[in-house]
PDB file as gemmi writes it, atoms N, CA and C in Angstrom:
CRYST1    1.000    1.000    1.000  90.00  90.00  90.00 P 1                      
ATOM      1  N   MET A   1     145.319 114.821 110.513  1.00  0.00           N  
ATOM      2  CA  MET A   1     145.303 116.147 110.868  1.00  0.00           C  
ATOM      3  C   MET A   1     145.960 117.201 110.162  1.00  0.00           C  
ATOM      4  N   LEU A   2     146.788 115.800 109.794  1.00  0.00           N  
ATOM      5  CA  LEU A   2     148.088 117.068 108.333  1.00  0.00           C  
ATOM      6  C   LEU A   2     146.988 117.064 107.208  1.00  0.00           C  
ATOM      7  N   ALA A   3     146.622 116.331 106.885  1.00  0.00           N  
ATOM      8  CA  ALA A   3     145.879 116.967 105.682  1.00  0.00           C  
ATOM      9  C   ALA A   3     145.111 118.217 105.944  1.00  0.00           C  
ATOM     10  N   ALA A   4     143.936 118.114 106.893  1.00  0.00           N  
ATOM     11  CA  ALA A   4     143.553 119.440 107.590  1.00  0.00           C  
ATOM     12  C   ALA A   4     143.833 120.828 107.785  1.00  0.00           C  
ATOM     13  N   TRP A   5     144.651 120.689 108.070  1.00  0.00           N  
ATOM     14  CA  TRP A   5     146.384 121.201 108.225  1.00  0.00           C  
ATOM     15  C   TRP A   5     146.233 122.161 106.566  1.00  0.00           C  
ATOM     16  N   ASN A   6     146.898 121.593 106.063  1.00  0.00           N  
ATOM     17  CA  ASN A   6     147.381 121.629 104.768  1.00  0.00           C  
ATOM     18  C   ASN A   6     146.642 122.190 104.305  1.00  0.00           C  
ATOM     19  N   ALA A   7     144.662 122.150 104.451  1.00  0.00           N  
ATOM     20  CA  ALA A   7     144.224 122.835 103.401  1.00  0.00           C  
ATOM     21  C   ALA A   7     143.496 123.636 104.098  1.00  0.00           C  
ATOM     22  N   LYS A   8     143.858 123.797 105.305  1.00  0.00           N  
ATOM     23  CA  LYS A   8     143.337 125.344 105.901  1.00  0.00           C  
ATOM     24  C   LYS A   8     144.565 126.255 105.513  1.00  0.00           C  
ATOM     25  N   GLU A   9     146.162 125.989 105.752  1.00  0.00           N  
ATOM     26  CA  GLU A   9     147.304 126.286 104.631  1.00  0.00           C  
ATOM     27  C   GLU A   9     146.333 127.387 103.327  1.00  0.00           C  
ATOM     28  N   ASP A  10     146.356 126.382 102.491  1.00  0.00           N  
ATOM     29  CA  ASP A  10     145.807 126.661 101.067  1.00  0.00           C  
ATOM     30  C   ASP A  10     144.746 127.281 101.210  1.00  0.00           C  
ATOM     31  N   LEU A  11     143.781 127.877 101.286  1.00  0.00           N  
ATOM     32  CA  LEU A  11     142.707 128.396 102.364  1.00  0.00           C  
ATOM     33  C   LEU A  11     142.794 129.918 102.859  1.00  0.00           C  
ATOM     34  N   LEU A  12     143.802 130.251 103.076  1.00  0.00           N  
ATOM     35  CA  LEU A  12     144.277 131.144 103.981  1.00  0.00           C  
ATOM     36  C   LEU A  12     145.274 131.823 102.645  1.00  0.00           C  
ATOM     37  N   ASP A  13     146.870 130.730 102.000  1.00  0.00           N  
ATOM     38  CA  ASP A  13     147.034 131.276 101.001  1.00  0.00           C  
ATOM     39  C   ASP A  13     145.736 131.758 100.029  1.00  0.00           C  
ATOM     40  N   LEU A  14     144.868 131.142  99.873  1.00  0.00           N  
ATOM     41  CA  LEU A  14     144.660 132.118  98.941  1.00  0.00           C  
ATOM     42  C   LEU A  14     143.408 132.978  98.741  1.00  0.00           C  
ATOM     43  N   LEU A  15     143.477 133.666 100.539  1.00  0.00           N  
ATOM     44  CA  LEU A  15     142.639 134.863 100.833  1.00  0.00           C  
ATOM     45  C   LEU A  15     143.467 135.705 101.034  1.00  0.00           C  
ATOM     46  N   ALA A  16     144.681 135.478 101.571  1.00  0.00           N  
ATOM     47  CA  ALA A  16     146.003 136.514 101.305  1.00  0.00           C  
ATOM     48  C   ALA A  16     145.931 136.813 100.043  1.00  0.00           C  
ATOM     49  N   LEU A  17     145.426 136.585  98.904  1.00  0.00           N  
ATOM     50  CA  LEU A  17     145.812 137.575  97.603  1.00  0.00           C  
ATOM     51  C   LEU A  17     144.747 138.788  97.641  1.00  0.00           C  
ATOM     52  N   ALA A  18     143.705 139.272  99.452  1.00  0.00           N  
ATOM     53  CA  ALA A  18     143.000 139.703  98.227  1.00  0.00           C  
ATOM     54  C   ALA A  18     144.192 141.203  98.730  1.00  0.00           C  
ATOM     55  N   ARG A  19     143.335 142.064  98.269  1.00  0.00           N  
ATOM     56  CA  ARG A  19     144.402 143.924  97.907  1.00  0.00           C  
ATOM     57  C   ARG A  19     145.385 143.900  96.735  1.00  0.00           C  
ATOM     58  N   THR A  20     145.526 142.486  97.032  1.00  0.00           N  
ATOM     59  CA  THR A  20     147.168 142.429  96.173  1.00  0.00           C  
ATOM     60  C   THR A  20     146.678 142.199  94.747  1.00  0.00           C  
ATOM     61  N   HIS A  21     145.563 142.875  93.862  1.00  0.00           N  
ATOM     62  CA  HIS A  21     145.471 142.558  93.131  1.00  0.00           C  
ATOM     63  C   HIS A  21     146.413 141.762  91.922  1.00  0.00           C  
ATOM     64  N   ALA A  22     145.429 140.917  92.232  1.00  0.00           N  
ATOM     65  CA  ALA A  22     147.025 139.262  91.551  1.00  0.00           C  
ATOM     66  C   ALA A  22     146.170 138.458  89.979  1.00  0.00           C  
ATOM     67  N   ASP A  23     146.044 139.032  89.688  1.00  0.00           N  
ATOM     68  CA  ASP A  23     145.396 137.604  88.142  1.00  0.00           C  
ATOM     69  C   ASP A  23     144.926 136.862  88.431  1.00  0.00           C  
ATOM     70  N   ARG A  24     143.645 136.537  88.061  1.00  0.00           N  
ATOM     71  CA  ARG A  24     143.169 135.508  87.450  1.00  0.00           C  
ATOM     72  C   ARG A  24     143.520 134.224  87.679  1.00  0.00           C  
ATOM     73  N   THR A  25     144.676 134.267  86.599  1.00  0.00           N  
ATOM     74  CA  THR A  25     145.216 132.757  86.821  1.00  0.00           C  
ATOM     75  C   THR A  25     145.606 132.503  87.947  1.00  0.00           C  
ATOM     76  N   ILE A  26     146.100 133.038  88.966  1.00  0.00           N  
ATOM     77  CA  ILE A  26     146.566 133.142  90.081  1.00  0.00           C  
ATOM     78  C   ILE A  26     145.496 132.254  91.295  1.00  0.00           C  
ATOM     79  N   ILE A  27     144.359 133.082  90.990  1.00  0.00           N  
ATOM     80  CA  ILE A  27     143.380 133.612  91.744  1.00  0.00           C  
ATOM     81  C   ILE A  27     143.046 131.638  91.438  1.00  0.00           C  
ATOM     82  N   ALA A  28     142.910 131.123  90.336  1.00  0.00           N  
ATOM     83  CA  ALA A  28     142.910 130.005  89.672  1.00  0.00           C  
ATOM     84  C   ALA A  28     143.508 129.286  90.271  1.00  0.00           C  
ATOM     85  N   GLU A  29     144.568 129.251  90.539  1.00  0.00           N  
ATOM     86  CA  GLU A  29     145.448 127.897  90.347  1.00  0.00           C  
ATOM     87  C   GLU A  29     145.236 127.587  92.350  1.00  0.00           C  
ATOM     88  N   ARG A  30     145.501 128.790  92.778  1.00  0.00           N  
ATOM     89  CA  ARG A  30     144.984 128.625  94.607  1.00  0.00           C  
ATOM     90  C   ARG A  30     143.808 127.605  94.778  1.00  0.00           C  
ATOM     91  N   LEU A  31     142.821 128.563  94.291  1.00  0.00           N  
ATOM     92  CA  LEU A  31     141.554 128.127  94.332  1.00  0.00           C  
ATOM     93  C   LEU A  31     141.959 126.380  93.894  1.00  0.00           C  
ATOM     94  N   PHE A  32     142.086 125.861  92.690  1.00  0.00           N  
ATOM     95  CA  PHE A  32     142.385 124.554  92.379  1.00  0.00           C  
ATOM     96  C   PHE A  32     143.198 123.822  93.466  1.00  0.00           C  
ATOM     97  N   ARG A  33     144.414 124.559  94.053  1.00  0.00           N  
ATOM     98  CA  ARG A  33     145.178 124.031  95.146  1.00  0.00           C  
ATOM     99  C   ARG A  33     143.892 123.200  96.216  1.00  0.00           C  
ATOM    100  N   VAL A  34     142.627 124.224  96.520  1.00  0.00           N  
ATOM    101  CA  VAL A  34     142.271 124.706  98.071  1.00  0.00           C  
ATOM    102  C   VAL A  34     140.766 122.853  97.713  1.00  0.00           C  
ATOM    103  N   TYR A  35     141.055 122.979  96.611  1.00  0.00           N  
ATOM    104  CA  TYR A  35     139.661 122.357  95.409  1.00  0.00           C  
ATOM    105  C   TYR A  35     140.616 120.748  95.624  1.00  0.00           C  
ATOM    106  N   ASP A  36     141.801 120.656  95.565  1.00  0.00           N  
ATOM    107  CA  ASP A  36     142.433 119.444  95.528  1.00  0.00           C  
ATOM    108  C   ASP A  36     142.463 118.564  96.860  1.00  0.00           C  
ATOM    109  N   ARG A  37     142.649 119.842  97.514  1.00  0.00           N  
ATOM    110  CA  ARG A  37     143.452 119.075  98.533  1.00  0.00           C  
ATOM    111  C   ARG A  37     142.561 118.441  99.327  1.00  0.00           C  
ATOM    112  N   CYS A  38     141.065 119.401  99.658  1.00  0.00           N  
ATOM    113  CA  CYS A  38     140.779 118.581  99.824  1.00  0.00           C  
ATOM    114  C   CYS A  38     139.459 117.143  99.185  1.00  0.00           C  
ATOM    115  N   ALA A  39     139.568 117.356  97.600  1.00  0.00           N  
ATOM    116  CA  ALA A  39     139.541 115.974  97.929  1.00  0.00           C  
ATOM    117  C   ALA A  39     139.843 114.737  97.518  1.00  0.00           C  
ATOM    118  N   ALA A  40     141.504 115.351  98.026  1.00  0.00           N  
ATOM    119  CA  ALA A  40     142.137 114.142  98.000  1.00  0.00           C  
ATOM    120  C   ALA A  40     142.596 113.505  99.214  1.00  0.00           C  
ATOM    121  N   SER A  41     142.093 113.982 100.221  1.00  0.00           N  
ATOM    122  CA  SER A  41     142.187 113.385 101.555  1.00  0.00           C  
ATOM    123  C   SER A  41     141.310 112.919 102.268  1.00  0.00           C  
ATOM    124  N   GLY A  42     140.101 113.179 101.402  1.00  0.00           N  
ATOM    125  CA  GLY A  42     138.352 111.720 101.549  1.00  0.00           C  
ATOM    126  C   GLY A  42     138.103 111.520 102.592  1.00  0.00           C  
ATOM    127  N   LEU A  43     138.651 113.131 103.921  1.00  0.00           N  
ATOM    128  CA  LEU A  43     137.757 113.401 104.731  1.00  0.00           C  
ATOM    129  C   LEU A  43     136.411 113.899 104.214  1.00  0.00           C  
ATOM    130  N   PRO A  44     135.244 113.687 105.104  1.00  0.00           N  
ATOM    131  CA  PRO A  44     134.445 114.237 105.435  1.00  0.00           C  
ATOM    132  C   PRO A  44     134.352 115.591 105.281  1.00  0.00           C  
ATOM    133  N   GLU A  45     134.897 116.187 106.699  1.00  0.00           N  
ATOM    134  CA  GLU A  45     134.810 117.799 106.613  1.00  0.00           C  
ATOM    135  C   GLU A  45     135.933 119.173 105.520  1.00  0.00           C  
ATOM    136  N   LEU A  46     136.565 117.816 104.787  1.00  0.00           N  
ATOM    137  CA  LEU A  46     136.956 119.036 103.628  1.00  0.00           C  
ATOM    138  C   LEU A  46     136.531 118.627 102.899  1.00  0.00           C  
ATOM    139  N   GLU A  47     135.225 118.288 102.455  1.00  0.00           N  
ATOM    140  CA  GLU A  47     135.002 118.159 101.350  1.00  0.00           C  
ATOM    141  C   GLU A  47     133.262 119.226 101.978  1.00  0.00           C  
ATOM    142  N   ARG A  48     133.021 118.854 102.963  1.00  0.00           N  
ATOM    143  CA  ARG A  48     132.701 119.614 103.219  1.00  0.00           C  
ATOM    144  C   ARG A  48     132.616 121.406 103.146  1.00  0.00           C  
ATOM    145  N   LEU A  49     133.617 122.054 103.974  1.00  0.00           N  
ATOM    146  CA  LEU A  49     135.375 123.093 103.679  1.00  0.00           C  
ATOM    147  C   LEU A  49     134.930 123.296 101.550  1.00  0.00           C  
ATOM    148  N   ALA A  50     135.229 122.079 101.123  1.00  0.00           N  
ATOM    149  CA  ALA A  50     135.135 122.244  99.657  1.00  0.00           C  
ATOM    150  C   ALA A  50     133.416 122.880  99.642  1.00  0.00           C  
ATOM    151  N   SER A  51     132.639 121.988  99.631  1.00  0.00           N  
ATOM    152  CA  SER A  51     131.601 122.802  98.841  1.00  0.00           C  
ATOM    153  C   SER A  51     130.843 124.365  99.946  1.00  0.00           C  
ATOM    154  N   THR A  52     131.358 124.951 101.081  1.00  0.00           N  
ATOM    155  CA  THR A  52     131.540 125.935 101.608  1.00  0.00           C  
ATOM    156  C   THR A  52     132.260 126.716 100.783  1.00  0.00           C  
ATOM    157  N   VAL A  53     133.124 126.739 100.555  1.00  0.00           N  
ATOM    158  CA  VAL A  53     133.963 127.572  99.669  1.00  0.00           C  
ATOM    159  C   VAL A  53     132.926 127.806  98.096  1.00  0.00           C  
ATOM    160  N   GLN A  54     132.339 126.201  97.960  1.00  0.00           N  
ATOM    161  CA  GLN A  54     132.315 126.999  96.291  1.00  0.00           C  
ATOM    162  C   GLN A  54     130.898 127.720  96.574  1.00  0.00           C  
ATOM    163  N   THR A  55     129.915 127.155  97.798  1.00  0.00           N  
ATOM    164  CA  THR A  55     128.683 128.239  97.802  1.00  0.00           C  
ATOM    165  C   THR A  55     129.264 129.646  98.046  1.00  0.00           C  
ATOM    166  N   TRP A  56     130.097 130.047  98.659  1.00  0.00           N  
ATOM    167  CA  TRP A  56     130.012 131.765  98.897  1.00  0.00           C  
ATOM    168  C   TRP A  56     131.314 131.848  97.993  1.00  0.00           C  
ATOM    169  N   TRP A  57     131.828 131.162  96.835  1.00  0.00           N  
ATOM    170  CA  TRP A  57     132.370 131.300  96.253  1.00  0.00           C  
ATOM    171  C   TRP A  57     132.614 133.363  95.969  1.00  0.00           C  
ATOM    172  N   LEU A  58     131.842 133.490  95.315  1.00  0.00           N  
ATOM    173  CA  LEU A  58     131.341 135.124  94.368  1.00  0.00           C  
ATOM    174  C   LEU A  58     131.656 135.537  96.158  1.00  0.00           C  
ATOM    175  N   ALA A  59     130.974 135.446  97.074  1.00  0.00           N  
ATOM    176  CA  ALA A  59     131.336 136.522  98.458  1.00  0.00           C  
ATOM    177  C   ALA A  59     133.280 137.038  98.174  1.00  0.00           C  
ATOM    178  N   ILE A  60     133.438 135.664  98.194  1.00  0.00           N  
ATOM    179  CA  ILE A  60     135.308 135.016  98.633  1.00  0.00           C  
ATOM    180  C   ILE A  60     135.821 135.575  97.570  1.00  0.00           C  
ATOM    181  N   LEU A  61     135.459 136.365  96.508  1.00  0.00           N  
ATOM    182  CA  LEU A  61     136.181 136.157  95.056  1.00  0.00           C  
ATOM    183  C   LEU A  61     136.032 138.015  94.773  1.00  0.00           C  
ATOM    184  N   ALA A  62     134.495 137.977  95.243  1.00  0.00           N  
ATOM    185  CA  ALA A  62     135.267 139.911  95.984  1.00  0.00           C  
ATOM    186  C   ALA A  62     136.307 139.971  97.127  1.00  0.00           C  
ATOM    187  N   PHE A  63     135.560 139.616  97.835  1.00  0.00           N  
ATOM    188  CA  PHE A  63     136.804 140.135  98.806  1.00  0.00           C  
ATOM    189  C   PHE A  63     137.909 140.155  98.511  1.00  0.00           C  
ATOM    190  N   ILE A  64     138.410 139.358  97.897  1.00  0.00           N  
ATOM    191  CA  ILE A  64     139.964 139.185  96.972  1.00  0.00           C  
ATOM    192  C   ILE A  64     140.163 140.248  96.483  1.00  0.00           C  
ATOM    193  N   GLN A  65     138.810 139.966  95.662  1.00  0.00           N  
ATOM    194  CA  GLN A  65     139.199 141.641  94.075  1.00  0.00           C  
ATOM    195  C   GLN A  65     139.536 142.877  95.184  1.00  0.00           C  
ATOM    196  N   THR A  66     138.389 143.291  96.573  1.00  0.00           N  
ATOM    197  CA  THR A  66     138.778 144.586  96.631  1.00  0.00           C  
ATOM    198  C   THR A  66     138.432 145.236  98.037  1.00  0.00           C  
ATOM    199  N   GLY A  67     139.173 143.755  99.287  1.00  0.00           N  
ATOM    200  CA  GLY A  67     139.579 143.916  99.751  1.00  0.00           C  
ATOM    201  C   GLY A  67     138.742 144.040 100.790  1.00  0.00           C  
ATOM    202  N   ILE A  68     136.680 144.524 100.135  1.00  0.00           N  
ATOM    203  CA  ILE A  68     136.000 144.682 101.373  1.00  0.00           C  
ATOM    204  C   ILE A  68     135.741 143.166 102.146  1.00  0.00           C  
ATOM    205  N   THR A  69     135.575 143.990 103.453  1.00  0.00           N  
ATOM    206  CA  THR A  69     135.205 143.162 104.135  1.00  0.00           C  
ATOM    207  C   THR A  69     133.824 144.067 105.311  1.00  0.00           C  
ATOM    208  N   ASN A  70     132.806 143.179 105.663  1.00  0.00           N  
ATOM    209  CA  ASN A  70     131.463 143.156 106.267  1.00  0.00           C  
ATOM    210  C   ASN A  70     131.917 142.978 108.436  1.00  0.00           C  
ATOM    211  N   ALA A  71     133.583 143.131 108.574  1.00  0.00           N  
ATOM    212  CA  ALA A  71     133.999 142.087 109.672  1.00  0.00           C  
ATOM    213  C   ALA A  71     133.552 143.428 110.822  1.00  0.00           C  
ATOM    214  N   GLY A  72     133.664 144.894 110.608  1.00  0.00           N  
ATOM    215  CA  GLY A  72     133.149 145.703 111.558  1.00  0.00           C  
ATOM    216  C   GLY A  72     131.551 145.620 111.486  1.00  0.00           C  
ATOM    217  N   SER A  73     130.884 145.244 110.692  1.00  0.00           N  
ATOM    218  CA  SER A  73     129.489 145.489 111.282  1.00  0.00           C  
ATOM    219  C   SER A  73     129.382 143.823 112.035  1.00  0.00           C  
ATOM    220  N   GLU A  74     129.934 142.938 111.334  1.00  0.00           N  
ATOM    221  CA  GLU A  74     130.236 141.857 112.480  1.00  0.00           C  
ATOM    222  C   GLU A  74     130.152 141.464 113.641  1.00  0.00           C  
ATOM    223  N   GLY A  75     131.440 142.662 114.335  1.00  0.00           N  
ATOM    224  CA  GLY A  75     131.314 142.910 115.523  1.00  0.00           C  
ATOM    225  C   GLY A  75     130.598 143.298 116.078  1.00  0.00           C  
ATOM    226  N   THR A  76     130.255 144.677 115.044  1.00  0.00           N  
ATOM    227  CA  THR A  76     129.559 145.459 116.269  1.00  0.00           C  
ATOM    228  C   THR A  76     128.290 144.929 116.516  1.00  0.00           C  
ATOM    229  N   ASN A  77     127.822 143.925 115.732  1.00  0.00           N  
ATOM    230  CA  ASN A  77     126.706 143.156 115.837  1.00  0.00           C  
ATOM    231  C   ASN A  77     126.518 141.834 117.592  1.00  0.00           C  
ATOM    232  N   ARG A  78     127.828 141.234 117.101  1.00  0.00           N  
ATOM    233  CA  ARG A  78     128.156 140.141 118.585  1.00  0.00           C  
ATOM    234  C   ARG A  78     128.466 141.621 119.817  1.00  0.00           C  
ATOM    235  N   LEU A  79     128.400 142.882 119.959  1.00  0.00           N  
ATOM    236  CA  LEU A  79     128.743 143.564 121.182  1.00  0.00           C  
ATOM    237  C   LEU A  79     127.242 143.238 121.185  1.00  0.00           C  
ATOM    238  N   ILE A  80     126.949 144.078 120.958  1.00  0.00           N  
ATOM    239  CA  ILE A  80     125.326 144.368 120.964  1.00  0.00           C  
ATOM    240  C   ILE A  80     124.413 143.307 121.465  1.00  0.00           C  
ATOM    241  N   LYS A  81     124.325 141.795 121.046  1.00  0.00           N  
ATOM    242  CA  LYS A  81     124.067 140.872 121.811  1.00  0.00           C  
ATOM    243  C   LYS A  81     124.368 139.976 122.500  1.00  0.00           C  
ATOM    244  N   THR A  82     125.911 140.383 123.032  1.00  0.00           N  
ATOM    245  CA  THR A  82     126.468 139.980 124.116  1.00  0.00           C  
ATOM    246  C   THR A  82     126.645 141.046 125.444  1.00  0.00           C  
ATOM    247  N   VAL A  83     126.359 142.499 124.978  1.00  0.00           N  
ATOM    248  CA  VAL A  83     125.952 143.190 126.122  1.00  0.00           C  
ATOM    249  C   VAL A  83     124.638 143.169 126.286  1.00  0.00           C  
ATOM    250  N   ALA A  84     122.980 143.090 125.173  1.00  0.00           N  
ATOM    251  CA  ALA A  84     122.451 143.056 125.660  1.00  0.00           C  
ATOM    252  C   ALA A  84     121.843 141.539 126.772  1.00  0.00           C  
ATOM    253  N   ARG A  85     122.862 140.321 126.693  1.00  0.00           N  
ATOM    254  CA  ARG A  85     122.306 139.373 126.911  1.00  0.00           C  
ATOM    255  C   ARG A  85     122.882 139.689 128.757  1.00  0.00           C  
ATOM    256  N   ASP A  86     123.518 140.083 128.663  1.00  0.00           N  
ATOM    257  CA  ASP A  86     123.806 140.842 129.974  1.00  0.00           C  
ATOM    258  C   ASP A  86     123.137 142.219 130.838  1.00  0.00           C  
ATOM    259  N   ALA A  87     122.453 142.424 129.851  1.00  0.00           N  
ATOM    260  CA  ALA A  87     121.661 143.537 130.246  1.00  0.00           C  
ATOM    261  C   ALA A  87     119.949 143.040 131.185  1.00  0.00           C  
ATOM    262  N   TYR A  88     120.578 141.143 130.025  1.00  0.00           N  
ATOM    263  CA  TYR A  88     119.071 140.108 130.128  1.00  0.00           C  
ATOM    264  C   TYR A  88     118.696 141.085 131.525  1.00  0.00           C  
ATOM    265  N   GLY A  89     116.901 141.418 131.479  1.00  0.00           N  
ATOM    266  CA  GLY A  89     116.707 141.291 133.440  1.00  0.00           C  
ATOM    267  C   GLY A  89     116.452 142.677 133.853  1.00  0.00           C  
ATOM    268  N   PHE A  90     117.229 143.915 133.139  1.00  0.00           N  
ATOM    269  CA  PHE A  90     116.312 145.092 133.332  1.00  0.00           C  
ATOM    270  C   PHE A  90     114.832 144.854 133.011  1.00  0.00           C  
ATOM    271  N   ARG A  91     114.829 146.143 134.489  1.00  0.00           N  
ATOM    272  CA  ARG A  91     113.499 146.132 134.424  1.00  0.00           C  
ATOM    273  C   ARG A  91     112.935 147.554 133.464  1.00  0.00           C  
ATOM    274  N   ASN A  92     113.387 148.037 132.903  1.00  0.00           N  
ATOM    275  CA  ASN A  92     113.634 149.399 132.290  1.00  0.00           C  
ATOM    276  C   ASN A  92     114.533 149.041 130.780  1.00  0.00           C  
ATOM    277  N   PRO A  93     113.619 148.728 129.604  1.00  0.00           N  
ATOM    278  CA  PRO A  93     114.264 148.301 128.401  1.00  0.00           C  
ATOM    279  C   PRO A  93     114.927 149.867 127.555  1.00  0.00           C  
ATOM    280  N   GLU A  94     114.339 150.951 128.426  1.00  0.00           N  
ATOM    281  CA  GLU A  94     115.272 152.554 127.792  1.00  0.00           C  
ATOM    282  C   GLU A  94     117.140 152.108 128.599  1.00  0.00           C  
ATOM    283  N   ASN A  95     117.263 151.756 129.728  1.00  0.00           N  
ATOM    284  CA  ASN A  95     118.205 151.219 131.004  1.00  0.00           C  
ATOM    285  C   ASN A  95     119.253 149.661 129.449  1.00  0.00           C  
ATOM    286  N   GLN A  96     118.402 149.110 128.939  1.00  0.00           N  
ATOM    287  CA  GLN A  96     118.877 148.167 128.315  1.00  0.00           C  
ATOM    288  C   GLN A  96     119.845 149.297 127.128  1.00  0.00           C  
ATOM    289  N   ARG A  97     119.243 149.237 126.245  1.00  0.00           N  
ATOM    290  CA  ARG A  97     119.811 149.879 124.694  1.00  0.00           C  
ATOM    291  C   ARG A  97     120.282 150.873 125.417  1.00  0.00           C  
ATOM    292  N   LEU A  98     120.535 152.313 126.241  1.00  0.00           N  
ATOM    293  CA  LEU A  98     121.666 152.290 127.405  1.00  0.00           C  
ATOM    294  C   LEU A  98     122.633 151.994 126.880  1.00  0.00           C  
ATOM    295  N   ARG A  99     122.257 150.653 127.429  1.00  0.00           N  
ATOM    296  CA  ARG A  99     124.200 150.447 127.639  1.00  0.00           C  
ATOM    297  C   ARG A  99     124.069 150.171 126.441  1.00  0.00           C  
ATOM    298  N   THR A 100     123.778 148.796 125.973  1.00  0.00           N  
ATOM    299  CA  THR A 100     124.075 148.364 124.029  1.00  0.00           C  
ATOM    300  C   THR A 100     124.830 149.644 123.527  1.00  0.00           C  
ATOM    301  N   ARG A 101     124.179 151.081 123.785  1.00  0.00           N  
ATOM    302  CA  ARG A 101     124.023 152.194 123.163  1.00  0.00           C  
ATOM    303  C   ARG A 101     125.637 152.515 123.348  1.00  0.00           C  
ATOM    304  N   CYS A 102     125.921 152.397 124.778  1.00  0.00           N  
ATOM    305  CA  CYS A 102     127.505 152.712 125.151  1.00  0.00           C  
ATOM    306  C   CYS A 102     128.897 152.140 125.022  1.00  0.00           C  
ATOM    307  N   ALA A 103     128.372 150.405 124.643  1.00  0.00           N  
ATOM    308  CA  ALA A 103     129.259 149.843 124.718  1.00  0.00           C  
ATOM    309  C   ALA A 103     130.129 149.856 123.227  1.00  0.00           C  
ATOM    310  N   THR A 104     128.848 150.290 122.453  1.00  0.00           N  
ATOM    311  CA  THR A 104     129.337 150.777 120.467  1.00  0.00           C  
ATOM    312  C   THR A 104     129.513 151.394 120.221  1.00  0.00           C  
ATOM    313  N   THR A 105     129.736 152.669 120.748  1.00  0.00           N  
ATOM    314  CA  THR A 105     130.383 154.539 120.589  1.00  0.00           C  
ATOM    315  C   THR A 105     131.300 154.133 121.982  1.00  0.00           C  
ATOM    316  N   ARG A 106     131.691 153.163 122.462  1.00  0.00           N  
ATOM    317  CA  ARG A 106     132.828 153.638 123.066  1.00  0.00           C  
ATOM    318  C   ARG A 106     134.086 153.984 122.482  1.00  0.00           C  
ATOM    319  N   ARG A 107     134.588 153.647 121.161  1.00  0.00           N  
ATOM    320  CA  ARG A 107     136.239 153.747 120.764  1.00  0.00           C  
ATOM    321  C   ARG A 107     135.801 155.676 120.134  1.00  0.00           C  
ATOM    322  N   SER A 108     134.399 156.043 120.076  1.00  0.00           N  
ATOM    323  CA  SER A 108     134.681 157.593 119.445  1.00  0.00           C  
ATOM    324  C   SER A 108     134.193 158.045 120.801  1.00  0.00           C  
ATOM    325  N   ARG A 109     134.107 157.757 121.933  1.00  0.00           N  
ATOM    326  CA  ARG A 109     134.100 158.390 123.085  1.00  0.00           C  
ATOM    327  C   ARG A 109     135.061 159.200 123.509  1.00  0.00           C  
ATOM    328  N   GLY A 110     136.426 158.588 122.818  1.00  0.00           N  
ATOM    329  CA  GLY A 110     137.439 158.381 122.891  1.00  0.00           C  
ATOM    330  C   GLY A 110     137.939 157.627 124.702  1.00  0.00           C  
ATOM    331  N   PHE A 111     137.043 156.247 125.304  1.00  0.00           N  
ATOM    332  CA  PHE A 111     137.295 155.322 125.652  1.00  0.00           C  
ATOM    333  C   PHE A 111     138.939 154.368 125.880  1.00  0.00           C  
ATOM    334  N   LEU A 112     138.716 154.652 123.947  1.00  0.00           N  
ATOM    335  CA  LEU A 112     139.935 152.585 124.169  1.00  0.00           C  
ATOM    336  C   LEU A 112     141.162 153.776 123.052  1.00  0.00           C  
ATOM    337  N   ASP A 113     141.543 155.062 123.091  1.00  0.00           N  
ATOM    338  CA  ASP A 113     142.204 155.055 122.724  1.00  0.00           C  
ATOM    339  C   ASP A 113     143.958 155.104 123.081  1.00  0.00           C  
ATOM    340  N   PRO A 114     143.995 154.279 122.216  1.00  0.00           N  
ATOM    341  CA  PRO A 114     145.382 153.646 122.418  1.00  0.00           C  
ATOM    342  C   PRO A 114     146.353 154.580 122.500  1.00  0.00           C  
ATOM    343  N   ALA A 115     146.320 155.889 122.452  1.00  0.00           N  
ATOM    344  CA  ALA A 115     147.526 156.308 123.183  1.00  0.00           C  
ATOM    345  C   ALA A 115     147.648 157.403 124.362  1.00  0.00           C  
TER     346      ALA A 115                                                      
END                                                                             
């Protein structure tokens, strides 16, 4: 359990470099620490984590260097799927589309204004 927690913390340390304009050597050191921790643990879950990081490394590196993420669009897609699932069974498909549109534009209509 401790090995998994430490590997997670090492990965978070790597991702924390986003928007800091970190040097390539610092990024490489933190990436090596993640890989080393995963390999030294001998746990198949952490080996799979290291494999996933390696597979997605170009996208992870782009995030670290630019700080740009698609979290907003992913959140909107999740909301659309959830609302569409809730509206399943409406007899009129237009009502289902309207309900989805209303849910995804609430903030721009002022309903979620924190002030």
